[in-house]
VEXKOLTI-865145 format. One record per residue: residue number from 1; x, y, z of N, C-alpha, C in turn. Coordinates in nm, 2 decimals, decimal comma. Each point is the difference from the previous one (the first is absolute). Layout:
N
  lumdren     n.x     n.y     n.z    ca.x    ca.y    ca.z     c.x     c.y     c.z
      NUM       X       Y       Z       X       Y       Z       X       Y       Z
...
This chain:
290
  lumdren     n.x     n.y     n.z    ca.x    ca.y    ca.z     c.x     c.y     c.z
        1   -6,52   -4,29    3,72    0,01   -0,03   -0,14   -0,03    0,12   -0,08
        2    0,09    0,04   -0,09   -0,01    0,11   -0,09   -0,02   -0,07   -0,14
        3   -0,10    0,04   -0,07   -0,03   -0,06   -0,13    0,00    0,12   -0,11
        4    0,07   -0,02   -0,10    0,00    0,09   -0,12   -0,07   -0,07   -0,11
        5   -0,09    0,06   -0,07   -0,05   -0,05   -0,12    0,06    0,08   -0,12
        6    0,07   -0,06   -0,09    0,08    0,07   -0,09    0,01   -0,07   -0,13
        7    0,02    0,07   -0,11    0,03   -0,06   -0,13    0,15   -0,03   -0,01
        8    0,08    0,03    0,10    0,14   -0,03    0,00    0,04   -0,15    0,00
        9   -0,10   -0,08    0,05    0,03   -0,14    0,02   -0,10   -0,09   -0,08
       10    0,05   -0,11   -0,04   -0,09   -0,10   -0,07   -0,04   -0,12    0,09
       11    0,07    0,00    0,12   -0,03   -0,11    0,10    0,02    0,07    0,13
       12   -0,06   -0,06    0,11    0,02    0,06    0,13    0,15    0,00    0,04
       13    0,04    0,11    0,06    0,14    0,01    0,05   -0,01    0,03    0,15
       14    0,06   -0,08    0,08   -0,01    0,01    0,15    0,14    0,04    0,06
       15    0,00    0,10    0,09    0,12    0,04    0,06   -0,03    0,01    0,15
       16    0,11   -0,02    0,08   -0,01    0,03    0,14    0,10    0,11    0,03
       17   -0,04    0,10    0,07    0,08    0,12    0,04    0,03   -0,01    0,15
       18    0,13    0,00    0,04    0,04   -0,02    0,13    0,10    0,11    0,04
       19   -0,03    0,06    0,12    0,09    0,10    0,05    0,01   -0,01    0,15
       20    0,11    0,06    0,06    0,02    0,02    0,14   -0,01   -0,13    0,08
       21    0,08   -0,10   -0,03    0,01   -0,12    0,08    0,08    0,03    0,12
       22    0,11    0,08   -0,02    0,09    0,05    0,11    0,06   -0,12    0,07
       23    0,07   -0,09   -0,08    0,08   -0,11    0,05    0,12    0,06    0,08
       24    0,03   -0,06    0,11    0,10    0,05    0,09    0,11   -0,11    0,03
       25   -0,01   -0,12   -0,05    0,09   -0,10    0,03    0,14    0,04   -0,03
       26    0,09   -0,03    0,09    0,14    0,04   -0,02    0,09   -0,11    0,06
       27    0,13    0,00   -0,03    0,09   -0,10    0,05    0,14    0,07    0,03
       28    0,10   -0,08    0,02    0,13    0,06    0,04    0,05    0,10   -0,11
       29   -0,04   -0,02   -0,12    0,05    0,10   -0,10   -0,05    0,14    0,02
       30   -0,11    0,01    0,08   -0,05    0,13    0,03    0,05    0,07    0,13
       31    0,09   -0,07    0,07    0,05    0,05    0,12    0,07    0,13   -0,01
       32    0,08    0,03   -0,10    0,07    0,13   -0,02   -0,10    0,11   -0,02
       33   -0,13   -0,03   -0,03   -0,09    0,10   -0,03   -0,11    0,02    0,10
       34    0,01   -0,06    0,12   -0,10    0,00    0,10   -0,04    0,14    0,04
       35    0,09    0,09    0,01   -0,03    0,14    0,04   -0,09    0,07   -0,10
       36    0,00   -0,06   -0,13   -0,09    0,06   -0,10   -0,13   -0,07   -0,02
       37   -0,01   -0,13    0,04   -0,11   -0,08   -0,02   -0,09   -0,02    0,12
       38    0,05    0,04    0,12   -0,07   -0,03    0,13   -0,14    0,03    0,01
       39   -0,04    0,13   -0,04   -0,14    0,04    0,02   -0,09   -0,08   -0,09
       40    0,03   -0,01   -0,12   -0,09   -0,07   -0,10    0,00   -0,15    0,03
       41    0,11   -0,06    0,06    0,00   -0,14    0,03   -0,10   -0,04    0,10
       42   -0,05    0,10    0,08   -0,10   -0,03    0,10   -0,14    0,04   -0,04
       43   -0,01    0,06   -0,12   -0,13    0,07   -0,03   -0,12   -0,09   -0,03
       44    0,03   -0,11   -0,07   -0,11   -0,09   -0,04    0,02   -0,14    0,03
       45    0,05   -0,03    0,12    0,04   -0,14    0,03   -0,13   -0,09    0,01
       46   -0,10    0,06    0,05   -0,13   -0,07    0,00   -0,11    0,10   -0,03
       47   -0,09   -0,05   -0,09   -0,11    0,09   -0,04   -0,13   -0,07    0,01
       48   -0,11    0,07   -0,02   -0,13   -0,06    0,00   -0,06   -0,01   -0,14
       49   -0,04   -0,12   -0,03   -0,05   -0,03   -0,14   -0,12    0,09   -0,03
       50    0,00    0,06   -0,11   -0,10    0,10   -0,03   -0,14   -0,06   -0,01
       51   -0,01   -0,13   -0,03   -0,13   -0,07   -0,02   -0,04   -0,08    0,13
       52    0,09   -0,09    0,04   -0,03   -0,09    0,11    0,01    0,07    0,14
       53    0,08    0,11    0,01    0,03    0,07    0,12    0,09   -0,09    0,09
       54    0,06   -0,10   -0,05    0,09   -0,09    0,08    0,14    0,05   -0,02
       55    0,09   -0,04    0,09    0,14    0,04   -0,01    0,06   -0,06   -0,13
       56    0,09    0,07   -0,06    0,07   -0,05   -0,11    0,14    0,07   -0,01
       57    0,08   -0,04   -0,10    0,13    0,06   -0,01    0,02    0,04   -0,15
       58    0,10    0,09   -0,03    0,03    0,03   -0,14    0,03   -0,13   -0,08
       59    0,08   -0,09    0,06    0,04   -0,12   -0,07   -0,12   -0,08   -0,04
       60   -0,09   -0,02    0,09   -0,12   -0,08   -0,03   -0,08    0,07   -0,10
       61   -0,01    0,13    0,00   -0,08    0,07   -0,10    0,06   -0,01   -0,14
       62    0,13    0,01   -0,01    0,06   -0,01   -0,13   -0,01   -0,14   -0,05
       63    0,02   -0,10    0,08   -0,01   -0,14   -0,05   -0,15   -0,02   -0,04
       64   -0,10    0,05    0,06   -0,13   -0,02   -0,04   -0,03    0,07   -0,13
       65    0,06    0,11   -0,03   -0,01    0,06   -0,13    0,06   -0,09   -0,11
       66    0,11   -0,05    0,02    0,07   -0,08   -0,10   -0,09   -0,13   -0,02
       67   -0,05   -0,06    0,10   -0,08   -0,12   -0,01   -0,13    0,03   -0,08
       68   -0,06    0,12    0,03   -0,12    0,03   -0,06    0,02    0,04   -0,15
       69    0,11    0,07   -0,03    0,03    0,03   -0,14    0,02   -0,13   -0,08
       70    0,06   -0,10    0,06    0,02   -0,12   -0,07   -0,13   -0,08   -0,02
       71   -0,08   -0,01    0,11   -0,12   -0,08   -0,01   -0,10    0,07   -0,09
       72   -0,01    0,13    0,00   -0,09    0,07   -0,09    0,05    0,02   -0,14
       73    0,13   -0,04   -0,02    0,06    0,01   -0,14   -0,01    0,14   -0,05
       74    0,03    0,10    0,08    0,00    0,14   -0,05    0,10    0,02   -0,11
       75   -0,02    0,11   -0,08    0,09    0,02   -0,11    0,12    0,09    0,04
       76   -0,02    0,07    0,11    0,11    0,09    0,05   -0,01    0,02    0,15
       77    0,12   -0,01    0,06    0,01    0,03    0,15    0,08    0,13    0,00
       78   -0,06    0,11    0,05    0,07    0,13    0,00    0,03    0,04    0,14
       79    0,13    0,02    0,03    0,04    0,04    0,13    0,04    0,14   -0,01
       80   -0,07    0,09    0,07    0,01    0,14   -0,02    0,06    0,08    0,12
       81    0,09   -0,06    0,06    0,09    0,07    0,10   -0,03   -0,02    0,15
       82    0,10    0,02    0,07    0,01   -0,02    0,15   -0,03   -0,15    0,03
       83    0,04   -0,08   -0,09    0,00   -0,15    0,03    0,09   -0,02    0,12
       84    0,10    0,08    0,02    0,10   -0,01    0,11   -0,01    0,13    0,08
       85    0,04   -0,02    0,13    0,00    0,12    0,09    0,14    0,07    0,00
       86    0,10   -0,07   -0,06    0,13    0,06   -0,02    0,07   -0,11   -0,09
       87    0,11    0,04   -0,06    0,06   -0,09   -0,10    0,08   -0,12    0,06
       88   -0,07   -0,08    0,07    0,06   -0,12    0,06    0,03   -0,11   -0,10
       89    0,12   -0,04    0,00    0,04   -0,11   -0,09   -0,08   -0,13    0,02
       90   -0,02   -0,03    0,13   -0,07   -0,12    0,03   -0,15    0,01   -0,05
       91   -0,06    0,11    0,02   -0,14    0,01   -0,05   -0,01    0,00   -0,15
       92    0,10    0,07   -0,07    0,00    0,00   -0,14    0,02   -0,14   -0,06
       93    0,10   -0,07    0,06    0,02   -0,14   -0,04   -0,13   -0,09    0,02
       94   -0,07    0,02    0,11   -0,12   -0,07    0,03   -0,10    0,02   -0,11
       95   -0,02    0,13   -0,03   -0,10    0,03   -0,10    0,04   -0,06   -0,14
       96    0,13    0,01   -0,03    0,04   -0,06   -0,13   -0,03   -0,15    0,00
       97    0,02   -0,07    0,11   -0,04   -0,14    0,00   -0,15   -0,02   -0,02
       98   -0,08    0,08    0,07   -0,14   -0,01   -0,02   -0,04    0,02   -0,14
       99    0,06    0,10   -0,07   -0,04    0,03   -0,14    0,05   -0,10   -0,09
      100    0,11   -0,08    0,03    0,04   -0,11   -0,08   -0,11   -0,10   -0,02
      101   -0,10    0,00    0,09   -0,11   -0,10   -0,01   -0,12    0,05   -0,07
      102    0,00    0,12   -0,05   -0,12    0,05   -0,06   -0,01   -0,04   -0,15
      103   -0,12   -0,02   -0,05   -0,02   -0,06   -0,13   -0,04    0,11   -0,10
      104    0,01    0,13    0,03   -0,05    0,10   -0,08    0,11    0,11   -0,01
      105   -0,01    0,10   -0,09    0,09    0,11    0,00   -0,02    0,08    0,13
      106    0,11    0,07    0,04   -0,02    0,09    0,12    0,09    0,12   -0,02
      107   -0,03    0,10    0,07    0,09    0,12   -0,01    0,01    0,06    0,14
      108    0,10    0,08    0,01    0,03    0,07    0,13    0,04    0,14   -0,03
      109   -0,05    0,10    0,08    0,04    0,14    0,00    0,02    0,04    0,15
      110    0,10    0,07    0,03    0,04    0,03    0,14   -0,10    0,10    0,06
      111   -0,01   -0,01    0,14   -0,06    0,10    0,08    0,10    0,07    0,08
      112   -0,04    0,10    0,08    0,09    0,08    0,07    0,08   -0,07    0,11
      113   -0,05   -0,11    0,06    0,07   -0,07    0,10    0,09   -0,11   -0,06
      114   -0,02   -0,05   -0,12    0,07   -0,11   -0,05    0,15    0,02   -0,01
      115    0,04    0,13   -0,02    0,14    0,03   -0,02    0,05    0,09    0,11
      116   -0,08    0,03    0,10    0,04    0,10    0,10    0,05   -0,06    0,13
      117    0,13    0,03    0,03    0,05   -0,03    0,13   -0,01    0,14    0,08
      118   -0,08    0,00    0,10   -0,03    0,13    0,07    0,13    0,06    0,06
      119    0,03    0,12   -0,02    0,12    0,07    0,06    0,12   -0,02   -0,08
      120    0,00   -0,07   -0,11    0,12   -0,02   -0,08    0,02    0,13   -0,08
      121    0,13    0,05   -0,01    0,03    0,12   -0,07   -0,02   -0,02   -0,15
      122   -0,04    0,11   -0,06   -0,02    0,00   -0,15   -0,14    0,06   -0,04
      123    0,00    0,04   -0,12   -0,13    0,05   -0,05   -0,09   -0,12   -0,03
      124   -0,13    0,03    0,00   -0,10   -0,11   -0,02    0,03   -0,07   -0,14
      125    0,03    0,09   -0,10    0,02   -0,06   -0,13    0,12   -0,09    0,00
      126    0,11    0,05    0,06    0,12   -0,08    0,01   -0,02   -0,13    0,07
      127   -0,07    0,01    0,12   -0,02   -0,12    0,08   -0,09   -0,10   -0,08
      128   -0,10    0,05   -0,07   -0,08   -0,09   -0,08    0,09   -0,07   -0,10
      129    0,08    0,07   -0,07    0,09   -0,06   -0,11    0,09   -0,10    0,07
      130    0,06    0,03    0,11    0,10   -0,09    0,06   -0,06   -0,13    0,05
      131   -0,12    0,01    0,06   -0,05   -0,13    0,06   -0,08   -0,08   -0,10
      132   -0,05    0,07   -0,11   -0,05   -0,08   -0,11    0,11   -0,08   -0,06
      133    0,12    0,06   -0,02    0,11   -0,07   -0,06    0,05   -0,11    0,09
      134    0,01    0,03    0,13    0,07   -0,09    0,09   -0,09   -0,12    0,05
      135   -0,14    0,03    0,01   -0,08   -0,10    0,06   -0,12   -0,04   -0,09
      136   -0,07    0,10   -0,06   -0,13   -0,03   -0,06    0,00   -0,03   -0,15
      137    0,12    0,01   -0,06    0,01   -0,01   -0,14   -0,06   -0,12   -0,06
      138    0,02   -0,12    0,06   -0,04   -0,12   -0,06   -0,16   -0,01   -0,01
      139   -0,07    0,08    0,08   -0,14    0,00   -0,01   -0,06    0,07   -0,13
      140    0,09    0,07   -0,07   -0,04    0,07   -0,12    0,01   -0,09   -0,13
      141    0,06   -0,12    0,01    0,00   -0,09   -0,10    0,07    0,05   -0,13
      142    0,10    0,09    0,02    0,07    0,05   -0,11   -0,05    0,13   -0,06
      143   -0,12    0,05    0,06   -0,06    0,12   -0,05    0,05    0,12    0,07
      144   -0,02    0,12   -0,05    0,04    0,12    0,06   -0,08    0,02    0,13
      145    0,06    0,01    0,12   -0,07    0,01    0,12   -0,09    0,12    0,01
      146    0,03    0,11   -0,07   -0,08    0,12    0,01   -0,12    0,01   -0,09
      147    0,00   -0,08   -0,11   -0,11    0,01   -0,10    0,01   -0,12   -0,09
      148   -0,11   -0,08   -0,01    0,00   -0,12   -0,08   -0,14   -0,02   -0,04
      149   -0,01   -0,07   -0,12   -0,13   -0,04   -0,05   -0,01   -0,15   -0,02
      150   -0,12   -0,05    0,04   -0,03   -0,14   -0,01   -0,13   -0,02   -0,08
      151    0,01   -0,07   -0,11   -0,11   -0,03   -0,08   -0,07   -0,13    0,04
      152   -0,12    0,01    0,04   -0,08   -0,12    0,04   -0,13   -0,01   -0,07
      153    0,00   -0,09   -0,10   -0,13   -0,03   -0,08   -0,07    0,13   -0,05
      154    0,08    0,09   -0,06   -0,06    0,12   -0,06    0,00    0,12    0,09
      155    0,04   -0,01    0,12    0,01    0,12    0,09    0,14    0,02    0,04
      156    0,04    0,12   -0,01    0,14    0,04    0,04    0,00    0,06    0,15
      157    0,06   -0,07    0,09    0,01    0,04    0,14    0,13    0,08    0,02
      158   -0,01    0,13    0,04    0,11    0,08    0,02    0,04    0,01    0,14
      159    0,12   -0,04    0,04    0,05    0,01    0,14    0,10    0,12    0,00
      160   -0,04    0,11    0,07    0,08    0,12    0,01    0,03    0,03    0,15
      161    0,12    0,01    0,03    0,05    0,02    0,14   -0,02    0,14    0,04
      162   -0,09    0,03    0,09   -0,02    0,14    0,05    0,02   -0,01    0,15
      163    0,08   -0,09    0,05    0,01   -0,03    0,14    0,06    0,11    0,09
      164    0,06    0,11   -0,07    0,04    0,12    0,08   -0,10    0,11   -0,03
      165   -0,12   -0,03   -0,04   -0,11    0,09   -0,03    0,02    0,07   -0,13
      166    0,11   -0,01   -0,07    0,03    0,08   -0,12    0,01   -0,09   -0,12
      167    0,00    0,06   -0,11    0,02   -0,07   -0,13    0,11    0,08   -0,08
      168    0,09   -0,08   -0,05    0,12    0,06   -0,07   -0,04    0,03   -0,15
      169    0,07    0,09   -0,06   -0,03    0,04   -0,14    0,00   -0,12   -0,09
      170    0,09   -0,10    0,02    0,01   -0,11   -0,09   -0,12   -0,10    0,03
      171   -0,06    0,00    0,12   -0,12   -0,07    0,02   -0,12    0,06   -0,06
      172   -0,01    0,13    0,00   -0,10    0,07   -0,07    0,00   -0,03   -0,15
      173    0,12    0,01   -0,06    0,01   -0,03   -0,14   -0,04   -0,14   -0,03
      174    0,04   -0,10    0,09   -0,04   -0,14   -0,02   -0,15   -0,01    0,00
      175   -0,07    0,07    0,09   -0,14    0,00    0,00   -0,06    0,05   -0,13
      176    0,06    0,11   -0,05   -0,05    0,06   -0,12    0,02   -0,10   -0,12
      177    0,11   -0,07    0,00    0,03   -0,10   -0,11   -0,11   -0,11    0,01
      178   -0,04   -0,04    0,11   -0,10   -0,10    0,02   -0,13    0,05   -0,05
      179   -0,04    0,12    0,02   -0,12    0,06   -0,05    0,00    0,00   -0,15
      180    0,12    0,04   -0,06    0,01    0,00   -0,15   -0,01   -0,14   -0,06
      181    0,03   -0,10    0,08   -0,01   -0,14   -0,06   -0,14   -0,04   -0,04
      182   -0,10    0,07    0,06   -0,14   -0,04   -0,02   -0,05   -0,12    0,07
      183    0,09   -0,06    0,08   -0,04   -0,12    0,07   -0,09    0,03    0,12
      184   -0,10   -0,08    0,03   -0,07    0,01    0,13    0,09   -0,01    0,12
      185   -0,01    0,10    0,09    0,10    0,01    0,11   -0,06   -0,01    0,14
      186    0,07   -0,05    0,09   -0,03    0,00    0,14    0,13    0,05    0,07
      187   -0,02    0,10    0,09    0,12    0,06    0,06    0,01   -0,05    0,15
      188    0,12   -0,05    0,04    0,02   -0,05    0,13    0,11    0,08    0,07
      189   -0,03    0,06    0,11    0,09    0,08    0,08   -0,01   -0,03    0,14
      190    0,09    0,04    0,09   -0,02   -0,03    0,14   -0,07    0,12    0,07
      191    0,05    0,12   -0,02   -0,07    0,12    0,06   -0,12    0,04   -0,09
      192   -0,12    0,01    0,06   -0,11    0,04   -0,08    0,02    0,14   -0,05
      193   -0,06    0,03   -0,12    0,01    0,13   -0,06   -0,10    0,09    0,08
      194    0,03    0,13    0,01   -0,08    0,10    0,07   -0,14    0,00   -0,05
      195   -0,09    0,00    0,09   -0,14    0,01   -0,02   -0,05    0,12    0,08
      196   -0,07    0,10   -0,05   -0,05    0,11    0,09   -0,09   -0,06    0,11
      197    0,03    0,05    0,12   -0,07   -0,04    0,12    0,06   -0,12    0,07
      198    0,10   -0,07   -0,06    0,06   -0,11    0,06    0,12    0,05    0,08
      199    0,05   -0,08    0,11    0,11    0,05    0,08    0,13   -0,01   -0,08
      200    0,11    0,03    0,07    0,13    0,01   -0,06    0,06   -0,14   -0,04
      201   -0,06   -0,10    0,05    0,04   -0,14   -0,05   -0,02   -0,01   -0,15
      202   -0,10    0,07   -0,05   -0,02    0,01   -0,15    0,09    0,11   -0,05
      203    0,14   -0,02    0,02    0,09    0,11   -0,01    0,06    0,02   -0,13
      204    0,00   -0,09   -0,10    0,06    0,02   -0,13   -0,07    0,10   -0,08
      205    0,05    0,12   -0,01   -0,06    0,11   -0,07   -0,09    0,09    0,09
      206    0,01   -0,02    0,13   -0,08    0,08    0,09    0,06    0,15    0,00
      207   -0,08    0,10   -0,02    0,05    0,14   -0,01    0,06    0,05    0,13
      208   -0,04   -0,06    0,12    0,06    0,04    0,12    0,11   -0,09    0,06
      209    0,04   -0,10   -0,08    0,11   -0,08    0,04    0,13    0,08    0,01
      210    0,07   -0,02    0,11    0,13    0,07    0,02    0,03    0,01    0,15
      211    0,11    0,08    0,03    0,05    0,00    0,13   -0,10    0,04    0,11
      212   -0,09    0,09   -0,04   -0,10    0,05    0,10   -0,10   -0,11    0,04
      213   -0,02   -0,10   -0,08   -0,10   -0,10    0,02    0,06   -0,14    0,03
      214    0,13    0,00    0,02    0,07   -0,13    0,03   -0,01   -0,03    0,15
      215   -0,09   -0,08    0,04   -0,02   -0,03    0,14    0,09   -0,12    0,05
      216    0,05   -0,08   -0,09    0,06   -0,13    0,04    0,15    0,00   -0,02
      217    0,07    0,11   -0,04    0,14   -0,01   -0,03    0,08   -0,04    0,13
      218   -0,04    0,05    0,12    0,07   -0,03    0,12   -0,01   -0,15    0,04
      219   -0,12   -0,05    0,00   -0,02   -0,14    0,04    0,06   -0,10   -0,10
      220    0,00    0,04   -0,13    0,06   -0,08   -0,10    0,15    0,03   -0,02
      221    0,05    0,10    0,07    0,14    0,03   -0,01    0,05    0,01   -0,14
      222   -0,06    0,09   -0,07    0,04    0,02   -0,14    0,00    0,15   -0,03
      223    0,05    0,05   -0,12    0,00    0,14   -0,03   -0,14    0,05   -0,01
      224   -0,03    0,12    0,04   -0,13    0,06   -0,02   -0,03    0,02   -0,15
      225   -0,12   -0,01   -0,03   -0,04    0,03   -0,14    0,05    0,14   -0,04
      226    0,02    0,03   -0,12    0,06    0,13   -0,04   -0,10    0,11    0,02
      227    0,05    0,12    0,05   -0,08    0,11    0,02   -0,07    0,05   -0,13
      228    0,07   -0,03   -0,11   -0,06    0,05   -0,13   -0,11   -0,09   -0,05
      229   -0,03   -0,11    0,07   -0,11   -0,08   -0,04    0,04   -0,10   -0,12
      230   -0,10   -0,04   -0,07    0,02   -0,09   -0,11    0,08    0,06   -0,12
      231    0,06   -0,09   -0,07    0,06    0,04   -0,13   -0,11    0,02   -0,10
      232    0,04    0,07   -0,11   -0,10    0,02   -0,11   -0,03   -0,13   -0,06
      233    0,09   -0,09   -0,01   -0,02   -0,13   -0,06   -0,11   -0,08    0,07
      234    0,00    0,01    0,14   -0,10   -0,06    0,08   -0,14    0,06   -0,03
      235   -0,01    0,13    0,00   -0,12    0,06   -0,03   -0,05   -0,03   -0,14
      236    0,09    0,00   -0,09   -0,04   -0,03   -0,14   -0,05   -0,15   -0,01
      237    0,06   -0,09    0,07   -0,04   -0,14    0,00   -0,14   -0,01    0,06
      238   -0,02    0,06    0,11   -0,14    0,00    0,06   -0,10    0,05   -0,09
      239    0,03    0,11   -0,06   -0,10    0,06   -0,09   -0,03   -0,08   -0,12
      240    0,11   -0,06   -0,06   -0,02   -0,08   -0,12   -0,06   -0,13    0,02
      241    0,02   -0,06    0,12   -0,07   -0,12    0,03   -0,15    0,02    0,00
      242   -0,05    0,11    0,07   -0,14    0,02    0,01   -0,06    0,07   -0,12
      243    0,08    0,04   -0,09   -0,05    0,05   -0,13    0,00   -0,10   -0,11
      244    0,04   -0,12    0,03    0,01   -0,11   -0,10   -0,14   -0,04   -0,04
      245    0,00   -0,06   -0,12   -0,13   -0,06   -0,05   -0,03   -0,12    0,09
      246   -0,12    0,00    0,07   -0,04   -0,11    0,09   -0,02   -0,13   -0,08
      247   -0,02    0,01   -0,13   -0,01   -0,12   -0,08    0,14   -0,07   -0,02
      248    0,10    0,08    0,02    0,14   -0,06   -0,01    0,06   -0,03    0,14
      249    0,00    0,10    0,09    0,05   -0,02    0,13   -0,12   -0,04    0,09
      250    0,00   -0,13    0,02   -0,12   -0,06    0,07   -0,01    0,03    0,14
      251    0,12    0,01    0,07    0,00    0,04    0,14    0,13    0,00    0,06
      252    0,01    0,05    0,12    0,12    0,02    0,08   -0,02   -0,09    0,13
      253    0,11   -0,07    0,04   -0,01   -0,08    0,12    0,12    0,03    0,09
      254   -0,02    0,02    0,13    0,10    0,04    0,09   -0,02   -0,07    0,14
      255    0,10    0,03    0,09   -0,01   -0,05    0,13    0,03    0,12    0,10
      256    0,09   -0,03    0,09    0,06    0,11    0,09   -0,09    0,04    0,12
      257   -0,13    0,03   -0,03   -0,08    0,06    0,11   -0,05   -0,11    0,10
      258    0,00   -0,13   -0,04   -0,05   -0,11    0,08   -0,15    0,01    0,01
      259   -0,07    0,07   -0,08   -0,14    0,02    0,00   -0,06   -0,02   -0,14
      260   -0,10   -0,08   -0,02   -0,05   -0,02   -0,13   -0,09    0,12   -0,04
      261    0,02    0,05   -0,12   -0,08    0,11   -0,05   -0,01    0,00   -0,15
      262   -0,09    0,08   -0,05   -0,01    0,02   -0,14   -0,05    0,14   -0,03
      263    0,07    0,07   -0,10   -0,04    0,13   -0,04    0,00    0,00   -0,15
      264   -0,08    0,09   -0,06    0,00    0,01   -0,15    0,02    0,14   -0,03
      265    0,10    0,03   -0,09    0,03    0,14   -0,05    0,00   -0,01   -0,15
      266   -0,09    0,08   -0,06   -0,01    0,01   -0,14   -0,02   -0,14   -0,07
      267   -0,07   -0,08    0,07   -0,03   -0,14   -0,05    0,11   -0,10    0,03
      268    0,11    0,04    0,06    0,11   -0,09    0,03   -0,01   -0,04    0,15
      269   -0,03   -0,13    0,02   -0,01   -0,04    0,14    0,14   -0,03    0,07
      270    0,01    0,03    0,12    0,12   -0,03    0,08   -0,05   -0,09    0,12
      271    0,06   -0,12    0,00   -0,03   -0,10    0,11    0,12   -0,01    0,09
      272   -0,03    0,01    0,13    0,11   -0,03    0,10   -0,04   -0,12    0,08
      273    0,09   -0,10    0,01   -0,03   -0,12    0,07    0,04    0,01    0,15
      274   -0,07   -0,07    0,08    0,03   -0,02    0,14    0,13   -0,07    0,02
      275    0,06    0,00    0,12    0,13   -0,06    0,02    0,00   -0,15    0,00
      276    0,09   -0,06   -0,08    0,01   -0,15    0,01    0,06   -0,05    0,13
      277    0,05    0,09    0,08    0,04   -0,04    0,14   -0,12   -0,05    0,08
      278   -0,12    0,05   -0,04   -0,12   -0,05    0,07   -0,07   -0,11   -0,09
      279    0,07   -0,05   -0,10   -0,06   -0,10   -0,08   -0,07    0,05   -0,12
      280   -0,01    0,13   -0,02   -0,08    0,06   -0,11    0,08   -0,01   -0,13
      281   -0,08    0,01   -0,11    0,05    0,01   -0,14   -0,11    0,05   -0,08
      282    0,02    0,03   -0,13   -0,11    0,04   -0,08   -0,01   -0,08   -0,13
      283   -0,12   -0,07   -0,02   -0,02   -0,07   -0,12   -0,05    0,10   -0,11
      284    0,06   -0,01   -0,12   -0,03    0,08   -0,11   -0,03   -0,08   -0,12
      285   -0,12    0,02   -0,06   -0,04   -0,08   -0,12   -0,02    0,10   -0,12
      286    0,04   -0,04   -0,11   -0,02    0,07   -0,13   -0,08   -0,10   -0,09
      287   -0,12    0,03   -0,03   -0,09   -0,09   -0,08   -0,04    0,07   -0,13
      288   -0,02   -0,07   -0,10   -0,04    0,06   -0,13   -0,14    0,06    0,01
      289   -0,02    0,11   -0,07   -0,13    0,05   -0,01   -0,09   -0,10   -0,07
      290   -0,13   -0,01    0,05   -0,09   -0,10   -0,06   -0,03    0,04   -0,14
């Protein structure tokens, strides 16, 4: 449980942050793509529940999240990427059906596996655009897949897609516009922002991110990260996030590493949630200052 005491709200606001379910369900529609989905289709078929240590599955874990969100009457269910191990139509349809039964607002932002068919030709940016359009689009509820704002009882939740470790110039400008709005903000991304001393999984804005530090491009069968490293927009985004007024930007929430963690930089906390594939999620509460 993460609790913020803030003047931004006049009543308690409760959210659930969920990442890394890694659903792998597929059907005959996925047969033409088996050569691209095979490795990840086997990756999380059965997991161990983080709390009970009993066997579980991604499907059971996601259903439990939906049931809990409804029973607890949370104000927002935030899905922050890698809900899928690859862009399976069957899995995406199944999640859409589950979300039809929720009684609160929800949001989705993609992770690096959600749109990635391993070994498929194309740049990461093009593949992301293609598979968002072909498969994931309905999960955005008409919002821009790369950047969207959701106002929940006085707090603006920003969903920004950094699932290729980078931030585009238009996403940076979107973030700046939100700061200029004066609204209390919470930032939701899949890849954690770089924190000194943390490993490359905290790769968005990492000064050493690039071809020389890319250890997984072969197993993931994707283009190697660029030798030139991050774009200036990505570095600017990282810097401006952690130079924001902590009274306005309340915190950053991410997934990707499958390990729960918290770091604070210049008064801005970044929370990373454990993988929902193991049943985990993060409860977040915003309560009025006494």
